N, C-alpha and C positions, 0 to 999 in steps of 0.2 A: 352636509350644509346646503341650505337653499337660500338664494337671494332673489326676491321678486324684482324684476326690472320694470314691468309695466302691467297694467290691466285696465280693462274697461268692460262694458256689458257683453262683449262678444269673445274676449280672449284674455288669457293671463300668460305672461312670459316670465320665465325663471332661468337663472343660471344655477345648475345643480352640480355639486361635487360629490362623487361616490367613492368611498374608500375601499369597500370590499364587494358589496352586492346590493341589489334591490330584489327583494323577494317577489315571487310570482303574484301578480295582482291584475286587476282590470279596472276600468272606469266605465260605469254604466251610462253616464251622460256626456262623456268627453272624448274627443279625439285628441291625439297628441302628436306633434311634429317635433322631431329631435334632430339637432345638428351637433356633432361631436367636435368639441373645441380642443380637448387634450386627452391623451391616454388611449388604452386599448381594452376591449372587453368582449365577452361572449354574450350575445343578445338572443333572447328567445321571444318570438312574436308568434302567438298561435302555435302551429305545428312546425314552424321554421326555426332553425338555430344557425347563427352565423356570427362571424367576427366583425366587430366595428372598431374604427380607429379615427383619428383626427381627420376632419374633412368629410366624413360620411353624413348623409342625411337620410332619414326614413320617417314614415308615417305609421302610427299605431291607431287603427280605427277604434271607435268606442266599442266596449264590450269584448275586446280582444285581450286574452291573457298575455302578459309580458313580464320578463325578468331580465336581470343583467348581472353578470359575474365579471368583476374587474380582473384583467390579465396583466396590466402594467404594474410596475413597482411603485408608481405614484398614483394618486387618485385620478379618476376620470373626471372631466369637466364637460358638461353638455348644456346646450341651450334647449329648453323645453318650452314649446308654445302649445298651450291647451285651449281648446275651444269647445263650448263657451267658457265664460269666466269660471275659474277654478277656486273654490273656497277651501279646499283641503279635505272636504268630507266625502268626496266621490272616489274613494280608494278601497276596493274590495279585495282583501287578500284571499288567495286560493291555496288550500292545503295540497301539498304534492304527495 
């Protein structure tokens, strides 16, 4: 589930609930800043793999493959700020 909180010409901000996973993908034209509001998961950014949980913040540079697997029993909730404005079309899935 995704809820847009705000957007303008330079950014889009969303609250995103993830039940199980986000498949490996990248954004050719967008960087993404993530703040974890609830839950725990295993994050992949480029060649790095690490556990994220409530209170964690990280940046995903544009053109960087990333994925998420939820480890908590309840959905994860994250704040996602994408720059520039995100129309939903700049999501390129990568076959593993």
